[in-house]
MIDO-692423 format. One record per residue (C-alpha): x, y negated, z negated. Coordinates in steps of 0.05 Angstrom, whole numbers, m for minus. Example, Ala and Ser with C-alpha at 12.3 -4.5 7.8 and 13.67 -1.06 7.14 Angstrom:
2
246_90_m156;
273_21_m143;
# end
This chain:
735
1769_m655_m1238;
1778_m582_m1260;
1737_m551_m1323;
1674_m519_m1339;
1609_m560_m1346;
1558_m534_m1401;
1496_m554_m1433;
1486_m614_m1398;
1419_m639_m1387;
1387_m708_m1349;
1318_m737_m1344;
1298_m771_m1271;
1248_m771_m1218;
1298_m777_m1164;
1377_m752_m1178;
1405_m691_m1189;
1458_m663_m1231;
1528_m659_m1207;
1559_m682_m1135;
1472_m680_m1121;
1463_m607_m1143;
1425_m582_m1206;
1459_m513_m1237;
1421_m481_m1298;
1461_m481_m1361;
1504_m534_m1335;
1474_m587_m1304;
1396_m582_m1304;
1336_m631_m1300;
1286_m632_m1364;
1219_m671_m1379;
1237_m735_m1427;
1191_m698_m1476;
1240_m636_m1468;
1297_m684_m1479;
1274_m710_m1545;
1276_m630_m1571;
1347_m615_m1555;
1388_m619_m1620;
1440_m665_m1631;
1405_m715_m1582;
1434_m790_m1603;
1385_m825_m1637;
1393_m886_m1595;
1368_m839_m1533;
1307_m826_m1573;
1270_m891_m1564;
1269_m937_m1500;
1271_m1018_m1513;
1232_m1077_m1480;
1264_m1145_m1498;
1246_m1210_m1480;
1296_m1265_m1485;
1300_m1341_m1453;
1378_m1329_m1458;
1390_m1359_m1528;
1342_m1324_m1573;
1299_m1255_m1569;
1225_m1277_m1560;
1198_m1209_m1565;
1220_m1136_m1568;
1174_m1066_m1552;
1193_m999_m1566;
1165_m948_m1509;
1168_m881_m1483;
1196_m856_m1424;
1153_m873_m1361;
1119_m930_m1401;
1084_m991_m1356;
1069_m1060_m1385;
1025_m1126_m1354;
1020_m1188_m1354;
985_m1194_m1418;
1047_m1165_m1454;
1097_m1223_m1437;
1109_m1277_m1492;
1101_m1348_m1486;
1156_m1383_m1448;
1190_m1438_m1497;
1180_m1508_m1462;
1240_m1546_m1442;
1249_m1614_m1419;
1239_m1632_m1350;
1245_m1551_m1337;
1190_m1499_m1311;
1198_m1427_m1324;
1196_m1356_m1303;
1204_m1287_m1319;
1261_m1258_m1279;
1224_m1195_m1275;
1145_m1183_m1257;
1140_m1112_m1249;
1142_m1077_m1315;
1114_m1010_m1284;
1142_m939_m1303;
1203_m964_m1346;
1258_m901_m1352;
1314_m953_m1392;
1318_m1001_m1439;
1299_m1059_m1408;
1311_m1133_m1412;
1268_m1194_m1388;
1303_m1261_m1382;
1262_m1333_m1377;
1294_m1373_m1319;
1294_m1443_m1326;
1283_m1493_m1266;
1289_m1561_m1262;
1222_m1589_m1242;
1208_m1624_m1167;
1194_m1690_m1186;
1172_m1716_m1120;
1130_m1686_m1058;
1111_m1705_m995;
1053_m1689_m951;
1063_m1669_m874;
1031_m1730_m844;
1093_m1779_m825;
1101_m1842_m793;
1136_m1862_m725;
1201_m1873_m769;
1193_m1803_m797;
1178_m1824_m872;
1118_m1795_m901;
1051_m1828_m905;
1048_m1803_m974;
1086_m1777_m1030;
1071_m1757_m1105;
1104_m1756_m1162;
1094_m1703_m1211;
1130_m1641_m1246;
1120_m1583_m1192;
1156_m1518_m1193;
1165_m1518_m1103;
1107_m1483_m1090;
1055_m1537_m1089;
1042_m1581_m1029;
1002_m1646_m1028;
957_m1645_m968;
926_m1709_m933;
867_m1713_m883;
857_m1776_m848;
785_m1806_m850;
733_m1846_m803;
746_m1907_m824;
683_m1947_m851;
675_m2016_m875;
611_m2008_m909;
619_m2030_m980;
674_m2070_m961;
643_m2119_m911;
712_m2146_m888;
728_m2211_m844;
733_m2169_m781;
663_m2140_m789;
630_m2209_m789;
656_m2271_m835;
582_m2285_m856;
569_m2215_m899;
646_m2222_m920;
641_m2286_m947;
560_m2258_m991;
608_m2201_m1001;
667_m2237_m1040;
616_m2281_m1076;
572_m2231_m1102;
625_m2174_m1114;
669_m2227_m1159;
664_m2262_m1224;
668_m2333_m1203;
729_m2350_m1243;
768_m2306_m1200;
751_m2331_m1138;
813_m2377_m1140;
859_m2319_m1143;
822_m2260_m1113;
841_m2247_m1039;
787_m2227_m986;
781_m2158_m948;
810_m2174_m883;
801_m2116_m839;
802_m2035_m859;
869_m2005_m851;
860_m1934_m859;
821_m1883_m899;
848_m1816_m928;
824_m1750_m958;
882_m1739_m1014;
896_m1677_m1050;
948_m1675_m1110;
966_m1600_m1134;
958_m1594_m1209;
1011_m1592_m1255;
1020_m1617_m1331;
1007_m1686_m1321;
940_m1721_m1326;
952_m1777_m1272;
1000_m1778_m1220;
1039_m1840_m1184;
1025_m1836_m1103;
1064_m1877_m1055;
1030_m1896_m986;
1067_m1924_m927;
1015_m1964_m880;
1023_m1955_m802;
1061_m2023_m800;
1107_m1997_m853;
1092_m2051_m905;
1069_m2062_m968;
1047_m2138_m958;
974_m2158_m967;
942_m2092_m975;
893_m2066_m1041;
879_m1998_m1041;
806_m1967_m1065;
780_m1898_m1087;
719_m1868_m1086;
688_m1851_m1153;
613_m1831_m1161;
599_m1859_m1095;
620_m1928_m1097;
698_m1954_m1084;
733_m1977_m1137;
800_m2025_m1130;
864_m1990_m1156;
922_m2024_m1191;
983_m2027_m1142;
1052_m2053_m1139;
1100_m2053_m1084;
1161_m2009_m1083;
1206_m2022_m1025;
1161_m2011_m961;
1114_m1966_m1001;
1043_m1979_m1038;
1052_m1948_m1108;
988_m1929_m1146;
959_m1876_m1195;
910_m1819_m1183;
889_m1760_m1217;
906_m1690_m1197;
855_m1653_m1145;
820_m1686_m1079;
807_m1764_m1076;
780_m1805_m1026;
813_m1870_m1017;
816_m1933_m972;
870_m1988_m959;
843_m2050_m937;
884_m2115_m918;
868_m2171_m950;
868_m2247_m931;
889_m2294_m995;
843_m2355_m987;
873_m2402_m1046;
895_m2449_m994;
807_m2447_m969;
795_m2465_m1047;
846_m2521_m1049;
819_m2549_m987;
746_m2547_m1007;
776_m2579_m1076;
803_m2634_m1039;
733_m2649_m1001;
692_m2647_m1060;
742_m2697_m1094;
738_m2740_m1032;
659_m2730_m1036;
664_m2753_m1108;
713_m2808_m1096;
665_m2833_m1036;
603_m2832_m1080;
636_m2863_m1143;
659_m2924_m1089;
596_m2930_m1059;
565_m2938_m1127;
615_m2986_m1154;
599_m3031_m1089;
526_m3025_m1096;
537_m3043_m1165;
582_m3107_m1146;
530_m3129_m1092;
478_m3119_m1151;
514_m3156_m1203;
535_m3218_m1149;
468_m3224_m1136;
439_m3233_m1210;
497_m3286_m1222;
485_m3322_m1162;
412_m3327_m1184;
426_m3350_m1250;
479_m3403_m1241;
451_m3434_m1178;
466_m3503_m1172;
433_m3534_m1115;
482_m3580_m1093;
543_m3539_m1110;
574_m3514_m1047;
573_m3430_m1036;
639_m3401_m1048;
671_m3352_m987;
662_m3284_m1006;
736_m3250_m1023;
748_m3200_m970;
759_m3135_m991;
805_m3077_m975;
756_m3029_m940;
814_m2974_m924;
800_m2928_m978;
731_m2898_m950;
757_m2895_m880;
814_m2853_m892;
767_m2800_m934;
723_m2796_m881;
778_m2794_m831;
809_m2726_m877;
746_m2695_m878;
734_m2691_m810;
798_m2666_m787;
800_m2618_m834;
737_m2592_m806;
761_m2610_m739;
829_m2556_m764;
784_m2504_m792;
739_m2499_m726;
801_m2497_m682;
838_m2443_m719;
764_m2403_m716;
755_m2411_m640;
823_m2429_m606;
861_m2367_m637;
799_m2328_m606;
781_m2294_m677;
703_m2307_m662;
715_m2268_m600;
744_m2220_m642;
701_m2216_m691;
635_m2211_m645;
666_m2156_m602;
686_m2118_m667;
615_m2131_m694;
586_m2100_m627;
625_m2034_m631;
610_m2032_m714;
539_m2045_m710;
532_m1965_m679;
585_m1936_m708;
566_m1951_m780;
492_m1935_m760;
472_m1865_m793;
440_m1852_m721;
467_m1857_m650;
455_m1832_m586;
503_m1840_m521;
508_m1805_m450;
587_m1785_m442;
623_m1767_m373;
688_m1743_m369;
728_m1741_m309;
798_m1708_m302;
839_m1696_m251;
913_m1657_m249;
940_m1648_m189;
896_m1619_m142;
847_m1593_m193;
788_m1631_m223;
736_m1623_m282;
675_m1658_m292;
641_m1661_m356;
580_m1697_m370;
536_m1683_m437;
498_m1727_m483;
521_m1743_m560;
478_m1747_m615;
495_m1757_m693;
451_m1762_m759;
465_m1765_m829;
434_m1713_m867;
436_m1703_m941;
500_m1745_m936;
543_m1715_m887;
553_m1744_m815;
541_m1691_m760;
556_m1701_m695;
527_m1661_m631;
564_m1646_m569;
540_m1600_m520;
600_m1566_m477;
588_m1523_m420;
512_m1507_m447;
542_m1491_m513;
513_m1546_m576;
574_m1559_m619;
560_m1594_m684;
624_m1639_m710;
630_m1652_m783;
681_m1672_m837;
734_m1643_m778;
713_m1576_m761;
655_m1552_m712;
600_m1510_m726;
558_m1472_m688;
480_m1462_m691;
484_m1404_m735;
523_m1444_m788;
592_m1411_m765;
648_m1462_m776;
711_m1459_m742;
767_m1522_m753;
786_m1566_m700;
851_m1550_m664;
903_m1586_m624;
881_m1559_m567;
806_m1580_m568;
774_m1635_m546;
734_m1673_m591;
687_m1730_m566;
654_m1735_m631;
696_m1794_m660;
712_m1836_m594;
668_m1896_m613;
713_m1887_m684;
781_m1888_m647;
764_m1948_m601;
733_m1994_m661;
807_m2012_m686;
837_m2026_m624;
787_m2093_m622;
804_m2103_m685;
879_m2100_m678;
902_m2113_m614;
891_m2169_m564;
844_m2168_m504;
818_m2202_m444;
751_m2223_m442;
698_m2241_m383;
635_m2259_m396;
610_m2197_m433;
656_m2148_m412;
719_m2142_m455;
781_m2096_m441;
832_m2087_m481;
905_m2043_m466;
953_m2006_m503;
1013_m1962_m504;
1041_m1911_m560;
1006_m1883_m610;
949_m1917_m605;
941_m1894_m533;
956_m1817_m553;
905_m1815_m600;
853_m1826_m564;
882_m1780_m504;
892_m1727_m557;
815_m1726_m571;
797_m1726_m497;
852_m1687_m460;
885_m1649_m520;
913_m1591_m461;
950_m1642_m433;
968_m1699_m491;
1033_m1663_m505;
1056_m1673_m436;
1035_m1751_m430;
1093_m1799_m428;
1099_m1838_m498;
1088_m1899_m457;
1030_m1876_m424;
980_m1937_m415;
906_m1926_m438;
855_m1984_m414;
790_m1995_m456;
732_m2034_m429;
673_m2047_m463;
608_m2077_m433;
561_m2124_m482;
484_m2154_m474;
463_m2200_m528;
522_m2172_m569;
498_m2109_m555;
547_m2057_m525;
516_m2024_m468;
579_m1984_m436;
643_m1964_m454;
699_m1937_m401;
771_m1909_m420;
813_m1893_m363;
885_m1878_m359;
933_m1845_m308;
1000_m1828_m287;
1051_m1770_m278;
1061_m1715_m331;
1116_m1689_m355;
1113_m1626_m334;
1160_m1582_m289;
1117_m1604_m231;
1112_m1675_m243;
1040_m1665_m231;
996_m1734_m223;
938_m1738_m268;
882_m1783_m283;
829_m1786_m332;
765_m1826_m342;
710_m1828_m391;
647_m1870_m393;
594_m1881_m453;
539_m1909_m433;
458_m1918_m457;
488_m1924_m532;
437_m1933_m582;
430_m1940_m652;
376_m1880_m654;
376_m1805_m650;
320_m1759_m637;
369_m1698_m648;
342_m1638_m696;
401_m1606_m737;
394_m1529_m751;
386_m1519_m829;
448_m1469_m821;
491_m1521_m795;
473_m1569_m850;
481_m1520_m901;
552_m1502_m882;
565_m1582_m864;
544_m1592_m940;
598_m1545_m964;
655_m1584_m943;
719_m1567_m899;
738_m1490_m899;
816_m1487_m895;
815_m1413_m882;
759_m1419_m817;
789_m1395_m754;
813_m1448_m699;
755_m1456_m650;
789_m1445_m580;
768_m1445_m507;
764_m1376_m502;
711_m1371_m551;
681_m1432_m510;
683_m1394_m455;
649_m1336_m483;
597_m1377_m514;
585_m1417_m452;
570_m1353_m413;
512_m1329_m457;
489_m1401_m456;
481_m1398_m383;
443_m1331_m381;
399_m1358_m442;
387_m1417_m405;
367_m1385_m345;
291_m1383_m330;
307_m1300_m311;
349_m1252_m322;
350_m1179_m305;
399_m1116_m319;
412_m1050_m308;
406_m1014_m376;
435_m949_m396;
427_m919_m464;
477_m869_m490;
474_m824_m560;
511_m763_m587;
494_m756_m652;
493_m685_m665;
424_m651_m649;
399_m721_m613;
442_m729_m544;
404_m786_m503;
422_m815_m428;
363_m862_m409;
364_m908_m354;
320_m968_m346;
316_m1038_m324;
305_m1099_m367;
276_m1174_m343;
264_m1234_m387;
218_m1291_m363;
224_m1361_m395;
175_m1408_m397;
169_m1475_m447;
128_m1436_m493;
163_m1371_m498;
209_m1312_m472;
173_m1251_m448;
215_m1191_m440;
202_m1132_m389;
226_m1060_m401;
216_m1017_m342;
227_m942_m343;
197_m886_m306;
151_m931_m270;
118_m946_m341;
121_m1026_m357;
127_m1044_m433;
129_m1124_m449;
153_m1147_m511;
157_m1222_m541;
164_m1248_m613;
160_m1170_m637;
95_m1161_m601;
92_m1101_m552;
40_m1090_m490;
25_m1059_m431;
16_m1080_m359;
m60_m1094_m380;
m42_m1132_m439;
m59_m1073_m495;
m20_m1071_m551;
28_m1017_m560;
56_m991_m624;
92_m919_m647;
138_m883_m612;
111_m912_m545;
135_m987_m567;
208_m962_m584;
242_m973_m518;
219_m1044_m525;
262_m1060_m579;
318_m1056_m532;
314_m1124_m510;
335_m1141_m585;
401_m1124_m565;
412_m1184_m521;
395_m1221_m589;
443_m1181_m633;
506_m1184_m580;
498_m1259_m573;
496_m1266_m652;
562_m1219_m657;
604_m1268_m597;
579_m1322_m641;
620_m1302_m707;
682_m1304_m663;
719_m1251_m681;
749_m1216_m615;
808_m1203_m567;
818_m1220_m498;
840_m1188_m436;
852_m1209_m360;
826_m1155_m310;
818_m1167_m228;
811_m1240_m245;
760_m1227_m298;
752_m1237_m375;
742_m1185_m419;
727_m1204_m491;
726_m1145_m538;
671_m1169_m600;
673_m1135_m676;
613_m1109_m690;
592_m1114_m770;
557_m1053_m816;
489_m1087_m804;
498_m1100_m728;
516_m1025_m721;
464_m999_m761;
409_m1036_m721;
445_m1023_m649;
435_m953_m668;
364_m952_m695;
343_m988_m625;
388_m939_m579;
373_m870_m612;
313_m881_m666;
308_m813_m683;
382_m818_m705;
360_m850_m764;
328_m796_m792;
396_m759_m791;
451_m775_m848;
490_m816_m801;
548_m866_m819;
580_m911_m761;
654_m937_m783;
665_m973_m713;
626_m1023_m673;
653_m1061_m612;
623_m1106_m561;
652_m1113_m491;
631_m1175_m451;
658_m1179_m375;
662_m1256_m353;
679_m1279_m280;
678_m1344_m256;
646_m1366_m319;
582_m1323_m314;
565_m1260_m355;
568_m1200_m304;
547_m1146_m356;
569_m1118_m427;
573_m1055_m468;
553_m1045_m537;
577_m974_m579;
584_m954_m646;
625_m896_m670;
622_m856_m729;
603_m779_m760;
528_m748_m778;
522_m695_m824;
496_m627_m794;
482_m561_m832;
536_m597_m891;
587_m612_m831;
607_m674_m808;
607_m683_m730;
622_m745_m692;
571_m791_m662;
567_m851_m621;
512_m887_m588;
523_m944_m534;
485_m985_m486;
509_m1014_m418;
485_m1076_m388;
497_m1088_m313;
471_m1164_m298;
427_m1166_m235;
393_m1219_m196;
326_m1185_m188;
258_m1217_m220;
196_m1190_m242;
126_m1221_m250;
89_m1217_m315;
16_m1198_m308;
m34_m1261_m336;
m64_m1206_m371;
8_m1194_m406;
13_m1272_m408;
m54_m1289_m446;
m48_m1225_m489;
17_m1244_m512;
0_m1317_m521;
25_m1372_m460;
m7_m1388_m402;
# end
């Protein structure tokens, strides 16, 4: 294009004038404030406008200067539209340079949301009606079934009848069903919307809504909800937020009342007939006495029809015989007895048992033996299982370590804590073979998968869908003595490996002497943390290596202490020993032929004399073992493999770094030092810890200049022992 460009101005943070170039006097950049002083500038360029609209009307209009910014408080309220939710098409109004229009966008509500859990048919277990924008998701967590508060028939006929009669008004007995058995219990969380109540659709494991009732826990008590059938779903209403619900199958017993009424009527008729017969006999005797004529011949008595009374008695006997036959011949009495025997320890607040798990895959075998203990503390059920020497506390779908650190249960981590809870429903829902005090049930499909998932989660995905599982319960005087679980077959892996699994739970008692650490109780009471990390076999391997060291009577290590903190430079070598008795652990720090002994903050020499001040500082090296162990319990690490060994790298927090630095280089505390990075590296081979290194890096200020600072401690585990002098043992407080 030909011609000459003159007196062109532009305002931009990123653009240039003509063909990407700026030219003085022709096309030159200026600030917006300078632009406002240019003669002849159009009025519409002197003011910029921010306009909010719903697409039809302007809701708000604001004038602003070039580069102004706005936040959420400047947005007007969006007008409601029926059956729609709304949002603004622009949410970032920072550094505006042009007239800007922000428009409200209306979208129809999402009226149903389904949980992720589904049945074998693929249908969701729950879906919730509401008005949602599609970003929310209801969640459902299956809970352990408990018959407390329901007293179903499957838990005992006597208790069920008592619960039924005391829990319902007498005038409702004819129409109110009796609780038959527990079906499921769930914790359901409904996301918030504009509605106070939401219709919830529930699909039972049998995918039918027949003969089911649903209860919600309110203020610690179960309350029945009004429900209706909608196809195969049961529909009821719940408020937003978390709700605990229980689904119970029921037994309609109007026919029982009908039989009782018939029997009562028959009894009344019998009484009336007997009374009438007695009255007639008495009247006849009176008449004969009053009208007796000595020479009148006696009239023969008229024969009565006596078929009514025998018929009624026969009906009573037949009804009672039929009821007894139904109870005993169907095996319902046996099923209830076994179920009661299993339910009794399951519902107790305390439980203890010995647990043995043997797994064989191909030529590899694994043997696990542990003690299972359970207690209910402050209303929370906590189960302790020791795996590979590591005490784990299970509560509310999470695993808690001794220090209170919580982890979510993953699909690849065993969960022995609820084995009894998985077994109990099998004897409630399935037929089983009984021989004296031994009852055996076999199953396939989903029921078998659930049990095996808890026992051997690492191979559960490779099991056949038709995998059979056998559970055997031994009883004595209606008390469970032993439970055996077994399965075997071929895995669906590339090698087609043979496998076998056997589990034995014996010495089952309804008591427990378990002591739960307060840190565990506090965490369990807080409930499940959805943001908690998932516990893994890698973490268990790391903690197990430490647990083995902690359980040893004697531990020793060659220790090297390193420090480079400006004027403080250190390289020391020493030996560390630990002797553990039932009473306490005593550490010995040997350096340059001098031995110091430390236990619970007390430091003495080999003569048992107290040591303090500078001389006692080297004894603090023993604390590094505890710091390293606590850091591993936090579970923040990376793992690698080198030459057949596992190498774990654990991150240290600020408190741990400060404590490490003060132990390794106490003189550095007098300096202005800051440590930004801390790491612990643990080496494990064949399940044993071979050594670890703990280090911190940062800066130290020397003569107004910052220089790098490093402290480190290297531990190489050895198999040496040391004898604790008797004077030391007496002085520290152990014999």
